[in-house]
mmCIF file of the N, C-alpha and C atoms, coordinates in Angstrom:
data_MODEL
# 
_entry.id   MODEL 
# 
loop_
_atom_site.group_PDB 
_atom_site.id 
_atom_site.type_symbol 
_atom_site.label_atom_id 
_atom_site.label_alt_id 
_atom_site.label_comp_id 
_atom_site.label_asym_id 
_atom_site.label_entity_id 
_atom_site.label_seq_id 
_atom_site.pdbx_PDB_ins_code 
_atom_site.Cartn_x 
_atom_site.Cartn_y 
_atom_site.Cartn_z 
_atom_site.occupancy 
_atom_site.B_iso_or_equiv 
_atom_site.pdbx_formal_charge 
_atom_site.auth_seq_id 
_atom_site.auth_comp_id 
_atom_site.auth_asym_id 
_atom_site.auth_atom_id 
_atom_site.pdbx_PDB_model_num 
ATOM 1   N N  . MET A 1 1  ? 0.782   -1.148 0.151  1.00 0.00 ? 1  MET A N  1 
ATOM 2   C CA . MET A 1 1  ? 0.180   0.494  -0.122 1.00 0.00 ? 1  MET A CA 1 
ATOM 3   C C  . MET A 1 1  ? 0.786   1.033  -0.277 1.00 0.00 ? 1  MET A C  1 
ATOM 4   N N  . GLN A 1 2  ? 0.536   2.119  -0.765 1.00 0.00 ? 2  GLN A N  1 
ATOM 5   C CA . GLN A 1 2  ? 1.399   3.208  -1.099 1.00 0.00 ? 2  GLN A CA 1 
ATOM 6   C C  . GLN A 1 2  ? 0.595   4.308  -0.165 1.00 0.00 ? 2  GLN A C  1 
ATOM 7   N N  . VAL A 1 3  ? 1.574   5.387  0.442  1.00 0.00 ? 3  VAL A N  1 
ATOM 8   C CA . VAL A 1 3  ? 1.395   6.104  1.308  1.00 0.00 ? 3  VAL A CA 1 
ATOM 9   C C  . VAL A 1 3  ? 1.613   7.504  0.542  1.00 0.00 ? 3  VAL A C  1 
ATOM 10  N N  . ASN A 1 4  ? 0.613   8.855  0.760  1.00 0.00 ? 4  ASN A N  1 
ATOM 11  C CA . ASN A 1 4  ? 0.889   10.136 -0.192 1.00 0.00 ? 4  ASN A CA 1 
ATOM 12  C C  . ASN A 1 4  ? 1.067   11.376 0.942  1.00 0.00 ? 4  ASN A C  1 
ATOM 13  N N  . CYS A 1 5  ? 1.872   11.734 0.553  1.00 0.00 ? 5  CYS A N  1 
ATOM 14  C CA . CYS A 1 5  ? 1.973   13.042 1.501  1.00 0.00 ? 5  CYS A CA 1 
ATOM 15  C C  . CYS A 1 5  ? 1.141   13.941 1.533  1.00 0.00 ? 5  CYS A C  1 
ATOM 16  N N  . ARG A 1 6  ? 0.642   14.789 2.576  1.00 0.00 ? 6  ARG A N  1 
ATOM 17  C CA . ARG A 1 6  ? -0.623  15.524 2.858  1.00 0.00 ? 6  ARG A CA 1 
ATOM 18  C C  . ARG A 1 6  ? -0.328  16.880 2.327  1.00 0.00 ? 6  ARG A C  1 
ATOM 19  N N  . ALA A 1 7  ? 0.990   17.205 2.162  1.00 0.00 ? 7  ALA A N  1 
ATOM 20  C CA . ALA A 1 7  ? 1.389   18.473 1.637  1.00 0.00 ? 7  ALA A CA 1 
ATOM 21  C C  . ALA A 1 7  ? 1.092   18.313 0.370  1.00 0.00 ? 7  ALA A C  1 
ATOM 22  N N  . CYS A 1 8  ? 2.454   17.547 -0.435 1.00 0.00 ? 8  CYS A N  1 
ATOM 23  C CA . CYS A 1 8  ? 2.525   17.627 -2.036 1.00 0.00 ? 8  CYS A CA 1 
ATOM 24  C C  . CYS A 1 8  ? 2.082   16.684 -2.256 1.00 0.00 ? 8  CYS A C  1 
ATOM 25  N N  . GLU A 1 9  ? 1.451   15.357 -2.204 1.00 0.00 ? 9  GLU A N  1 
ATOM 26  C CA . GLU A 1 9  ? 0.535   14.264 -2.645 1.00 0.00 ? 9  GLU A CA 1 
ATOM 27  C C  . GLU A 1 9  ? 1.814   13.180 -3.638 1.00 0.00 ? 9  GLU A C  1 
ATOM 28  N N  . ARG A 1 10 ? 2.730   13.423 -3.203 1.00 0.00 ? 10 ARG A N  1 
ATOM 29  C CA . ARG A 1 10 ? 3.636   12.678 -3.731 1.00 0.00 ? 10 ARG A CA 1 
ATOM 30  C C  . ARG A 1 10 ? 3.797   11.094 -2.883 1.00 0.00 ? 10 ARG A C  1 
ATOM 31  N N  . ILE A 1 11 ? 4.283   9.978  -3.465 1.00 0.00 ? 11 ILE A N  1 
ATOM 32  C CA . ILE A 1 11 ? 4.421   8.933  -2.253 1.00 0.00 ? 11 ILE A CA 1 
ATOM 33  C C  . ILE A 1 11 ? 5.390   9.419  -1.552 1.00 0.00 ? 11 ILE A C  1 
ATOM 34  N N  . ILE A 1 12 ? 5.200   8.913  -0.599 1.00 0.00 ? 12 ILE A N  1 
ATOM 35  C CA . ILE A 1 12 ? 6.196   8.574  0.962  1.00 0.00 ? 12 ILE A CA 1 
ATOM 36  C C  . ILE A 1 12 ? 7.231   7.659  1.000  1.00 0.00 ? 12 ILE A C  1 
ATOM 37  N N  . ASN A 1 13 ? 8.768   7.502  0.436  1.00 0.00 ? 13 ASN A N  1 
ATOM 38  C CA . ASN A 1 13 ? 8.928   6.222  1.404  1.00 0.00 ? 13 ASN A CA 1 
ATOM 39  C C  . ASN A 1 13 ? 9.731   6.624  2.436  1.00 0.00 ? 13 ASN A C  1 
ATOM 40  N N  . SER A 1 14 ? 10.005  7.219  2.780  1.00 0.00 ? 14 SER A N  1 
ATOM 41  C CA . SER A 1 14 ? 10.116  8.148  4.452  1.00 0.00 ? 14 SER A CA 1 
ATOM 42  C C  . SER A 1 14 ? 9.458   9.533  4.919  1.00 0.00 ? 14 SER A C  1 
ATOM 43  N N  . GLY A 1 15 ? 9.360   9.113  6.029  1.00 0.00 ? 15 GLY A N  1 
ATOM 44  C CA . GLY A 1 15 ? 8.472   10.769 6.299  1.00 0.00 ? 15 GLY A CA 1 
ATOM 45  C C  . GLY A 1 15 ? 8.145   10.411 7.915  1.00 0.00 ? 15 GLY A C  1 
ATOM 46  N N  . THR A 1 16 ? 7.189   11.062 7.945  1.00 0.00 ? 16 THR A N  1 
ATOM 47  C CA . THR A 1 16 ? 6.639   11.266 9.908  1.00 0.00 ? 16 THR A CA 1 
ATOM 48  C C  . THR A 1 16 ? 4.971   11.311 9.506  1.00 0.00 ? 16 THR A C  1 
ATOM 49  N N  . GLN A 1 17 ? 4.560   11.012 10.613 1.00 0.00 ? 17 GLN A N  1 
ATOM 50  C CA . GLN A 1 17 ? 2.975   10.299 10.369 1.00 0.00 ? 17 GLN A CA 1 
ATOM 51  C C  . GLN A 1 17 ? 2.673   11.651 12.077 1.00 0.00 ? 17 GLN A C  1 
ATOM 52  N N  . CYS A 1 18 ? 1.546   12.116 11.431 1.00 0.00 ? 18 CYS A N  1 
ATOM 53  C CA . CYS A 1 18 ? 1.114   13.420 12.752 1.00 0.00 ? 18 CYS A CA 1 
ATOM 54  C C  . CYS A 1 18 ? 0.517   12.654 13.799 1.00 0.00 ? 18 CYS A C  1 
ATOM 55  N N  . ASP A 1 19 ? 0.784   12.450 15.013 1.00 0.00 ? 19 ASP A N  1 
ATOM 56  C CA . ASP A 1 19 ? 0.688   12.112 16.190 1.00 0.00 ? 19 ASP A CA 1 
ATOM 57  C C  . ASP A 1 19 ? -1.102  12.057 16.500 1.00 0.00 ? 19 ASP A C  1 
ATOM 58  N N  . THR A 1 20 ? -1.633  13.035 15.833 1.00 0.00 ? 20 THR A N  1 
ATOM 59  C CA . THR A 1 20 ? -3.068  13.547 16.326 1.00 0.00 ? 20 THR A CA 1 
ATOM 60  C C  . THR A 1 20 ? -4.025  12.838 15.261 1.00 0.00 ? 20 THR A C  1 
ATOM 61  N N  . CYS A 1 21 ? -3.929  13.301 13.955 1.00 0.00 ? 21 CYS A N  1 
ATOM 62  C CA . CYS A 1 21 ? -4.769  13.012 12.791 1.00 0.00 ? 21 CYS A CA 1 
ATOM 63  C C  . CYS A 1 21 ? -4.173  11.580 12.109 1.00 0.00 ? 21 CYS A C  1 
ATOM 64  N N  . GLY A 1 22 ? -2.800  11.192 12.046 1.00 0.00 ? 22 GLY A N  1 
ATOM 65  C CA . GLY A 1 22 ? -2.929  10.153 11.827 1.00 0.00 ? 22 GLY A CA 1 
ATOM 66  C C  . GLY A 1 22 ? -2.003  10.661 10.039 1.00 0.00 ? 22 GLY A C  1 
ATOM 67  N N  . ARG A 1 23 ? -2.283  11.650 9.392  1.00 0.00 ? 23 ARG A N  1 
ATOM 68  C CA . ARG A 1 23 ? -1.804  12.087 8.246  1.00 0.00 ? 23 ARG A CA 1 
ATOM 69  C C  . ARG A 1 23 ? -0.467  11.889 8.200  1.00 0.00 ? 23 ARG A C  1 
ATOM 70  N N  . TRP A 1 24 ? 0.497   11.274 6.927  1.00 0.00 ? 24 TRP A N  1 
ATOM 71  C CA . TRP A 1 24 ? 2.061   11.567 6.604  1.00 0.00 ? 24 TRP A CA 1 
ATOM 72  C C  . TRP A 1 24 ? 2.203   12.397 5.932  1.00 0.00 ? 24 TRP A C  1 
ATOM 73  N N  . PHE A 1 25 ? 3.260   12.971 5.953  1.00 0.00 ? 25 PHE A N  1 
ATOM 74  C CA . PHE A 1 25 ? 4.101   13.953 5.613  1.00 0.00 ? 25 PHE A CA 1 
ATOM 75  C C  . PHE A 1 25 ? 5.807   13.680 5.125  1.00 0.00 ? 25 PHE A C  1 
ATOM 76  N N  . HIS A 1 26 ? 6.407   13.899 4.318  1.00 0.00 ? 26 HIS A N  1 
ATOM 77  C CA . HIS A 1 26 ? 7.536   14.428 4.053  1.00 0.00 ? 26 HIS A CA 1 
ATOM 78  C C  . HIS A 1 26 ? 8.166   15.479 5.301  1.00 0.00 ? 26 HIS A C  1 
ATOM 79  N N  . ASN A 1 27 ? 9.351   14.817 5.306  1.00 0.00 ? 27 ASN A N  1 
ATOM 80  C CA . ASN A 1 27 ? 9.936   15.294 6.864  1.00 0.00 ? 27 ASN A CA 1 
ATOM 81  C C  . ASN A 1 27 ? 9.760   16.932 6.295  1.00 0.00 ? 27 ASN A C  1 
ATOM 82  N N  . SER A 1 28 ? 10.518  17.135 4.786  1.00 0.00 ? 28 SER A N  1 
ATOM 83  C CA . SER A 1 28 ? 10.978  18.910 4.304  1.00 0.00 ? 28 SER A CA 1 
ATOM 84  C C  . SER A 1 28 ? 9.424   19.545 4.097  1.00 0.00 ? 28 SER A C  1 
ATOM 85  N N  . CYS A 1 29 ? 8.477   18.562 3.872  1.00 0.00 ? 29 CYS A N  1 
ATOM 86  C CA . CYS A 1 29 ? 7.109   19.041 3.606  1.00 0.00 ? 29 CYS A CA 1 
ATOM 87  C C  . CYS A 1 29 ? 6.439   19.321 4.889  1.00 0.00 ? 29 CYS A C  1 
ATOM 88  N N  . GLY A 1 30 ? 6.413   18.856 5.976  1.00 0.00 ? 30 GLY A N  1 
ATOM 89  C CA . GLY A 1 30 ? 5.751   18.775 6.872  1.00 0.00 ? 30 GLY A CA 1 
ATOM 90  C C  . GLY A 1 30 ? 6.611   19.614 8.021  1.00 0.00 ? 30 GLY A C  1 
ATOM 91  N N  . ASN A 1 31 ? 7.840   20.388 7.826  1.00 0.00 ? 31 ASN A N  1 
ATOM 92  C CA . ASN A 1 31 ? 8.593   21.293 8.434  1.00 0.00 ? 31 ASN A CA 1 
ATOM 93  C C  . ASN A 1 31 ? 8.703   20.140 10.014 1.00 0.00 ? 31 ASN A C  1 
ATOM 94  N N  . VAL A 1 32 ? 9.356   18.982 9.625  1.00 0.00 ? 32 VAL A N  1 
ATOM 95  C CA . VAL A 1 32 ? 9.552   18.213 10.512 1.00 0.00 ? 32 VAL A CA 1 
ATOM 96  C C  . VAL A 1 32 ? 10.946  18.123 11.199 1.00 0.00 ? 32 VAL A C  1 
ATOM 97  N N  . ARG A 1 33 ? 11.355  18.759 11.955 1.00 0.00 ? 33 ARG A N  1 
ATOM 98  C CA . ARG A 1 33 ? 12.954  18.730 12.817 1.00 0.00 ? 33 ARG A CA 1 
ATOM 99  C C  . ARG A 1 33 ? 13.057  17.135 12.311 1.00 0.00 ? 33 ARG A C  1 
ATOM 100 N N  . ALA A 1 34 ? 14.662  17.185 12.668 1.00 0.00 ? 34 ALA A N  1 
ATOM 101 C CA . ALA A 1 34 ? 15.424  15.781 12.952 1.00 0.00 ? 34 ALA A CA 1 
ATOM 102 C C  . ALA A 1 34 ? 14.701  15.335 13.998 1.00 0.00 ? 34 ALA A C  1 
ATOM 103 N N  . GLN A 1 35 ? 15.184  16.031 15.078 1.00 0.00 ? 35 GLN A N  1 
ATOM 104 C CA . GLN A 1 35 ? 14.912  15.378 17.295 1.00 0.00 ? 35 GLN A CA 1 
ATOM 105 C C  . GLN A 1 35 ? 13.022  15.081 16.899 1.00 0.00 ? 35 GLN A C  1 
ATOM 106 N N  . LEU A 1 36 ? 12.779  15.544 16.159 1.00 0.00 ? 36 LEU A N  1 
ATOM 107 C CA . LEU A 1 36 ? 11.308  15.361 16.138 1.00 0.00 ? 36 LEU A CA 1 
ATOM 108 C C  . LEU A 1 36 ? 10.847  14.239 15.409 1.00 0.00 ? 36 LEU A C  1 
ATOM 109 N N  . ALA A 1 37 ? 11.090  13.783 14.236 1.00 0.00 ? 37 ALA A N  1 
ATOM 110 C CA . ALA A 1 37 ? 10.686  13.037 13.805 1.00 0.00 ? 37 ALA A CA 1 
ATOM 111 C C  . ALA A 1 37 ? 12.019  11.512 14.337 1.00 0.00 ? 37 ALA A C  1 
ATOM 112 N N  . ASP A 1 38 ? 12.892  11.736 14.877 1.00 0.00 ? 38 ASP A N  1 
ATOM 113 C CA . ASP A 1 38 ? 13.170  10.400 15.479 1.00 0.00 ? 38 ASP A CA 1 
ATOM 114 C C  . ASP A 1 38 ? 12.534  9.973  16.985 1.00 0.00 ? 38 ASP A C  1 
ATOM 115 N N  . SER A 1 39 ? 12.347  10.921 17.425 1.00 0.00 ? 39 SER A N  1 
ATOM 116 C CA . SER A 1 39 ? 11.198  10.608 18.851 1.00 0.00 ? 39 SER A CA 1 
ATOM 117 C C  . SER A 1 39 ? 9.838   10.176 18.651 1.00 0.00 ? 39 SER A C  1 
ATOM 118 N N  . GLY A 1 40 ? 9.550   10.426 17.157 1.00 0.00 ? 40 GLY A N  1 
ATOM 119 C CA . GLY A 1 40 ? 8.187   9.769  17.220 1.00 0.00 ? 40 GLY A CA 1 
ATOM 120 C C  . GLY A 1 40 ? 6.954   10.659 17.287 1.00 0.00 ? 40 GLY A C  1 
ATOM 121 N N  . LYS A 1 41 ? 7.147   11.642 18.207 1.00 0.00 ? 41 LYS A N  1 
ATOM 122 C CA . LYS A 1 41 ? 6.507   12.584 18.808 1.00 0.00 ? 41 LYS A CA 1 
ATOM 123 C C  . LYS A 1 41 ? 6.002   14.114 17.895 1.00 0.00 ? 41 LYS A C  1 
ATOM 124 N N  . TRP A 1 42 ? 5.325   14.402 16.991 1.00 0.00 ? 42 TRP A N  1 
ATOM 125 C CA . TRP A 1 42 ? 5.285   15.215 15.957 1.00 0.00 ? 42 TRP A CA 1 
ATOM 126 C C  . TRP A 1 42 ? 3.719   15.444 15.723 1.00 0.00 ? 42 TRP A C  1 
ATOM 127 N N  . ASN A 1 43 ? 3.315   16.853 15.655 1.00 0.00 ? 43 ASN A N  1 
ATOM 128 C CA . ASN A 1 43 ? 1.653   16.872 15.062 1.00 0.00 ? 43 ASN A CA 1 
ATOM 129 C C  . ASN A 1 43 ? 1.975   17.751 13.811 1.00 0.00 ? 43 ASN A C  1 
ATOM 130 N N  . CYS A 1 44 ? 1.246   18.077 12.684 1.00 0.00 ? 44 CYS A N  1 
ATOM 131 C CA . CYS A 1 44 ? 1.260   18.918 11.218 1.00 0.00 ? 44 CYS A CA 1 
ATOM 132 C C  . CYS A 1 44 ? 0.711   19.789 12.066 1.00 0.00 ? 44 CYS A C  1 
ATOM 133 N N  . GLU A 1 45 ? 0.838   20.730 10.839 1.00 0.00 ? 45 GLU A N  1 
ATOM 134 C CA . GLU A 1 45 ? 0.700   22.302 11.306 1.00 0.00 ? 45 GLU A CA 1 
ATOM 135 C C  . GLU A 1 45 ? -1.120  22.604 11.773 1.00 0.00 ? 45 GLU A C  1 
ATOM 136 N N  . SER A 1 46 ? -1.688  21.945 10.785 1.00 0.00 ? 46 SER A N  1 
ATOM 137 C CA . SER A 1 46 ? -3.285  21.727 11.218 1.00 0.00 ? 46 SER A CA 1 
ATOM 138 C C  . SER A 1 46 ? -3.431  21.200 12.430 1.00 0.00 ? 46 SER A C  1 
ATOM 139 N N  . CYS A 1 47 ? -2.956  20.077 13.049 1.00 0.00 ? 47 CYS A N  1 
ATOM 140 C CA . CYS A 1 47 ? -3.533  20.245 14.337 1.00 0.00 ? 47 CYS A CA 1 
ATOM 141 C C  . CYS A 1 47 ? -2.977  20.677 15.238 1.00 0.00 ? 47 CYS A C  1 
ATOM 142 N N  . LYS A 1 48 ? -1.715  21.341 15.358 1.00 0.00 ? 48 LYS A N  1 
ATOM 143 C CA . LYS A 1 48 ? -1.475  22.594 16.022 1.00 0.00 ? 48 LYS A CA 1 
ATOM 144 C C  . LYS A 1 48 ? -2.424  23.821 16.067 1.00 0.00 ? 48 LYS A C  1 
ATOM 145 N N  . TRP A 1 49 ? -2.805  23.879 14.646 1.00 0.00 ? 49 TRP A N  1 
ATOM 146 C CA . TRP A 1 49 ? -3.479  25.179 15.332 1.00 0.00 ? 49 TRP A CA 1 
ATOM 147 C C  . TRP A 1 49 ? -5.127  25.105 15.577 1.00 0.00 ? 49 TRP A C  1 
ATOM 148 N N  . GLU A 1 50 ? -4.975  23.694 15.266 1.00 0.00 ? 50 GLU A N  1 
ATOM 149 C CA . GLU A 1 50 ? -6.441  23.111 16.399 1.00 0.00 ? 50 GLU A CA 1 
ATOM 150 C C  . GLU A 1 50 ? -6.429  22.929 17.589 1.00 0.00 ? 50 GLU A C  1 
ATOM 151 N N  . ARG A 1 51 ? -5.184  23.010 18.021 1.00 0.00 ? 51 ARG A N  1 
ATOM 152 C CA . ARG A 1 51 ? -4.857  22.685 19.523 1.00 0.00 ? 51 ARG A CA 1 
ATOM 153 C C  . ARG A 1 51 ? -4.937  23.692 19.950 1.00 0.00 ? 51 ARG A C  1 
ATOM 154 N N  . ILE A 1 52 ? -3.957  24.603 19.814 1.00 0.00 ? 52 ILE A N  1 
ATOM 155 C CA . ILE A 1 52 ? -4.161  26.459 20.114 1.00 0.00 ? 52 ILE A CA 1 
ATOM 156 C C  . ILE A 1 52 ? -5.521  26.781 19.725 1.00 0.00 ? 52 ILE A C  1 
ATOM 157 N N  . CYS A 1 53 ? -6.379  26.720 18.854 1.00 0.00 ? 53 CYS A N  1 
ATOM 158 C CA . CYS A 1 53 ? -7.708  27.295 18.800 1.00 0.00 ? 53 CYS A CA 1 
ATOM 159 C C  . CYS A 1 53 ? -8.429  26.872 20.485 1.00 0.00 ? 53 CYS A C  1 
ATOM 160 N N  . LEU A 1 54 ? -8.182  25.470 20.412 1.00 0.00 ? 54 LEU A N  1 
ATOM 161 C CA . LEU A 1 54 ? -9.303  24.509 21.559 1.00 0.00 ? 54 LEU A CA 1 
ATOM 162 C C  . LEU A 1 54 ? -8.614  25.518 23.185 1.00 0.00 ? 54 LEU A C  1 
ATOM 163 N N  . LEU A 1 55 ? -6.930  25.166 22.824 1.00 0.00 ? 55 LEU A N  1 
ATOM 164 C CA . LEU A 1 55 ? -6.613  26.064 24.170 1.00 0.00 ? 55 LEU A CA 1 
ATOM 165 C C  . LEU A 1 55 ? -6.780  27.573 24.822 1.00 0.00 ? 55 LEU A C  1 
ATOM 166 N N  . GLU A 1 56 ? -6.753  28.410 23.387 1.00 0.00 ? 56 GLU A N  1 
ATOM 167 C CA . GLU A 1 56 ? -7.603  29.831 23.638 1.00 0.00 ? 56 GLU A CA 1 
ATOM 168 C C  . GLU A 1 56 ? -8.749  29.845 24.321 1.00 0.00 ? 56 GLU A C  1 
ATOM 169 N N  . GLU A 1 57 ? -9.793  28.686 23.338 1.00 0.00 ? 57 GLU A N  1 
ATOM 170 C CA . GLU A 1 57 ? -11.507 29.137 24.186 1.00 0.00 ? 57 GLU A CA 1 
ATOM 171 C C  . GLU A 1 57 ? -11.301 28.558 25.378 1.00 0.00 ? 57 GLU A C  1 
ATOM 172 N N  . LYS A 1 58 ? -10.317 27.457 26.178 1.00 0.00 ? 58 LYS A N  1 
ATOM 173 C CA . LYS A 1 58 ? -10.406 26.952 27.280 1.00 0.00 ? 58 LYS A CA 1 
ATOM 174 C C  . LYS A 1 58 ? -9.829  28.156 28.187 1.00 0.00 ? 58 LYS A C  1 
ATOM 175 N N  . LEU A 1 59 ? -8.968  28.876 27.902 1.00 0.00 ? 59 LEU A N  1 
ATOM 176 C CA . LEU A 1 59 ? -8.421  30.163 28.402 1.00 0.00 ? 59 LEU A CA 1 
ATOM 177 C C  . LEU A 1 59 ? -9.374  31.019 28.625 1.00 0.00 ? 59 LEU A C  1 
ATOM 178 N N  . GLN A 1 60 ? -9.848  31.392 27.584 1.00 0.00 ? 60 GLN A N  1 
ATOM 179 C CA . GLN A 1 60 ? -10.916 32.284 27.891 1.00 0.00 ? 60 GLN A CA 1 
ATOM 180 C C  . GLN A 1 60 ? -11.776 32.207 28.860 1.00 0.00 ? 60 GLN A C  1 
ATOM 181 N N  . ASN A 1 61 ? -12.999 30.937 28.379 1.00 0.00 ? 61 ASN A N  1 
ATOM 182 C CA . ASN A 1 61 ? -13.494 30.481 29.396 1.00 0.00 ? 61 ASN A CA 1 
ATOM 183 C C  . ASN A 1 61 ? -13.110 30.504 30.893 1.00 0.00 ? 61 ASN A C  1 
ATOM 184 N N  . ALA A 1 62 ? -12.086 29.779 31.349 1.00 0.00 ? 62 ALA A N  1 
ATOM 185 C CA . ALA A 1 62 ? -11.611 30.243 32.327 1.00 0.00 ? 62 ALA A CA 1 
ATOM 186 C C  . ALA A 1 62 ? -11.185 31.719 33.164 1.00 0.00 ? 62 ALA A C  1 
ATOM 187 N N  . LEU A 1 63 ? -10.720 32.342 32.090 1.00 0.00 ? 63 LEU A N  1 
ATOM 188 C CA . LEU A 1 63 ? -11.136 33.877 32.403 1.00 0.00 ? 63 LEU A CA 1 
ATOM 189 C C  . LEU A 1 63 ? -12.446 34.194 32.869 1.00 0.00 ? 63 LEU A C  1 
ATOM 190 N N  . ASN A 1 64 ? -13.553 33.984 31.706 1.00 0.00 ? 64 ASN A N  1 
ATOM 191 C CA . ASN A 1 64 ? -14.655 34.508 32.202 1.00 0.00 ? 64 ASN A CA 1 
ATOM 192 C C  . ASN A 1 64 ? -15.446 34.321 33.953 1.00 0.00 ? 64 ASN A C  1 
ATOM 193 N N  . GLN A 1 65 ? -14.782 32.759 33.724 1.00 0.00 ? 65 GLN A N  1 
ATOM 194 C CA . GLN A 1 65 ? -14.726 32.307 35.091 1.00 0.00 ? 65 GLN A CA 1 
ATOM 195 C C  . GLN A 1 65 ? -14.771 32.757 36.389 1.00 0.00 ? 65 GLN A C  1 
ATOM 196 N N  . THR A 1 66 ? -13.635 33.385 36.124 1.00 0.00 ? 66 THR A N  1 
ATOM 197 C CA . THR A 1 66 ? -12.513 33.693 37.258 1.00 0.00 ? 66 THR A CA 1 
ATOM 198 C C  . THR A 1 66 ? -13.346 35.496 37.774 1.00 0.00 ? 66 THR A C  1 
ATOM 199 N N  . GLU A 1 67 ? -13.466 35.838 36.233 1.00 0.00 ? 67 GLU A N  1 
ATOM 200 C CA . GLU A 1 67 ? -13.658 37.469 36.441 1.00 0.00 ? 67 GLU A CA 1 
ATOM 201 C C  . GLU A 1 67 ? -15.805 37.164 37.044 1.00 0.00 ? 67 GLU A C  1 
ATOM 202 N N  . GLU A 1 68 ? -16.581 36.573 36.808 1.00 0.00 ? 68 GLU A N  1 
ATOM 203 C CA . GLU A 1 68 ? -17.301 36.050 37.473 1.00 0.00 ? 68 GLU A CA 1 
ATOM 204 C C  . GLU A 1 68 ? -17.516 35.781 38.721 1.00 0.00 ? 68 GLU A C  1 
ATOM 205 N N  . GLN A 1 69 ? -16.529 35.257 39.588 1.00 0.00 ? 69 GLN A N  1 
ATOM 206 C CA . GLN A 1 69 ? -16.275 34.704 40.724 1.00 0.00 ? 69 GLN A CA 1 
ATOM 207 C C  . GLN A 1 69 ? -15.737 35.835 41.285 1.00 0.00 ? 69 GLN A C  1 
ATOM 208 N N  . ASN A 1 70 ? -14.714 36.502 40.654 1.00 0.00 ? 70 ASN A N  1 
ATOM 209 C CA . ASN A 1 70 ? -14.547 37.522 41.581 1.00 0.00 ? 70 ASN A CA 1 
ATOM 210 C C  . ASN A 1 70 ? -15.692 38.746 41.570 1.00 0.00 ? 70 ASN A C  1 
ATOM 211 N N  . LEU A 1 71 ? -16.363 39.127 40.580 1.00 0.00 ? 71 LEU A N  1 
ATOM 212 C CA . LEU A 1 71 ? -17.350 39.890 40.973 1.00 0.00 ? 71 LEU A CA 1 
ATOM 213 C C  . LEU A 1 71 ? -18.441 39.536 41.962 1.00 0.00 ? 71 LEU A C  1 
ATOM 214 N N  . GLU A 1 72 ? -18.738 38.228 42.003 1.00 0.00 ? 72 GLU A N  1 
ATOM 215 C CA . GLU A 1 72 ? -19.671 38.063 42.977 1.00 0.00 ? 72 GLU A CA 1 
ATOM 216 C C  . GLU A 1 72 ? -19.159 38.078 44.479 1.00 0.00 ? 72 GLU A C  1 
ATOM 217 N N  . GLU A 1 73 ? -17.900 37.804 44.678 1.00 0.00 ? 73 GLU A N  1 
ATOM 218 C CA . GLU A 1 73 ? -17.134 38.610 45.754 1.00 0.00 ? 73 GLU A CA 1 
ATOM 219 C C  . GLU A 1 73 ? -17.121 39.681 45.946 1.00 0.00 ? 73 GLU A C  1 
ATOM 220 N N  . GLN A 1 74 ? -17.393 40.758 45.123 1.00 0.00 ? 74 GLN A N  1 
ATOM 221 C CA . GLN A 1 74 ? -17.176 42.021 45.609 1.00 0.00 ? 74 GLN A CA 1 
ATOM 222 C C  . GLN A 1 74 ? -18.629 42.083 45.484 1.00 0.00 ? 74 GLN A C  1 
ATOM 223 N N  . LEU A 1 75 ? -19.759 41.479 45.326 1.00 0.00 ? 75 LEU A N  1 
ATOM 224 C CA . LEU A 1 75 ? -21.031 41.760 45.533 1.00 0.00 ? 75 LEU A CA 1 
ATOM 225 C C  . LEU A 1 75 ? -21.174 41.983 46.784 1.00 0.00 ? 75 LEU A C  1 
ATOM 226 N N  . ARG A 1 76 ? -21.186 40.099 47.268 1.00 0.00 ? 76 ARG A N  1 
ATOM 227 C CA . ARG A 1 76 ? -21.159 39.901 48.436 1.00 0.00 ? 76 ARG A CA 1 
ATOM 228 C C  . ARG A 1 76 ? -20.494 40.969 49.822 1.00 0.00 ? 76 ARG A C  1 
ATOM 229 N N  . VAL A 1 77 ? -18.949 41.245 49.412 1.00 0.00 ? 77 VAL A N  1 
ATOM 230 C CA . VAL A 1 77 ? -18.102 41.949 50.204 1.00 0.00 ? 77 VAL A CA 1 
ATOM 231 C C  . VAL A 1 77 ? -19.125 43.417 50.408 1.00 0.00 ? 77 VAL A C  1 
ATOM 232 N N  . ALA A 1 78 ? -19.259 44.143 49.550 1.00 0.00 ? 78 ALA A N  1 
ATOM 233 C CA . ALA A 1 78 ? -20.660 45.071 49.406 1.00 0.00 ? 78 ALA A CA 1 
ATOM 234 C C  . ALA A 1 78 ? -21.558 45.178 50.223 1.00 0.00 ? 78 ALA A C  1 
ATOM 235 N N  . GLY A 1 79 ? -22.104 43.469 50.362 1.00 0.00 ? 79 GLY A N  1 
ATOM 236 C CA . GLY A 1 79 ? -23.904 43.872 50.594 1.00 0.00 ? 79 GLY A CA 1 
ATOM 237 C C  . GLY A 1 79 ? -23.255 43.534 52.486 1.00 0.00 ? 79 GLY A C  1 
ATOM 238 N N  . ASN A 1 80 ? -22.492 43.526 52.686 1.00 0.00 ? 80 ASN A N  1 
ATOM 239 C CA . ASN A 1 80 ? -21.962 43.141 53.922 1.00 0.00 ? 80 ASN A CA 1 
ATOM 240 C C  . ASN A 1 80 ? -21.440 44.602 54.741 1.00 0.00 ? 80 ASN A C  1 
ATOM 241 N N  . TRP A 1 81 ? -21.673 45.476 53.866 1.00 0.00 ? 81 TRP A N  1 
ATOM 242 C CA . TRP A 1 81 ? -21.241 46.506 54.152 1.00 0.00 ? 81 TRP A CA 1 
ATOM 243 C C  . TRP A 1 81 ? -22.376 47.687 54.347 1.00 0.00 ? 81 TRP A C  1 
ATOM 244 N N  . LYS A 1 82 ? -23.632 47.187 54.241 1.00 0.00 ? 82 LYS A N  1 
ATOM 245 C CA . LYS A 1 82 ? -24.706 48.153 54.675 1.00 0.00 ? 82 LYS A CA 1 
ATOM 246 C C  . LYS A 1 82 ? -24.957 48.161 55.967 1.00 0.00 ? 82 LYS A C  1 
# 
């Protein structure tokens, strides 16, 4: 079975598979650093971007929750001053 590079669509004789999506890339097409290719842990740009977006969303949700908790605490403190 032949595998094609997801970036250039040419047949892969050697390359690296994305740990997240399972797609294969030539090391040069996927900008795979030699040490990452050797360790077997690598994610393609698409998966990296999706991960960044997910982490940004989680961070924003955490910040919103913290702001709500701070506001509730301020309201409680202000209510005790009456």
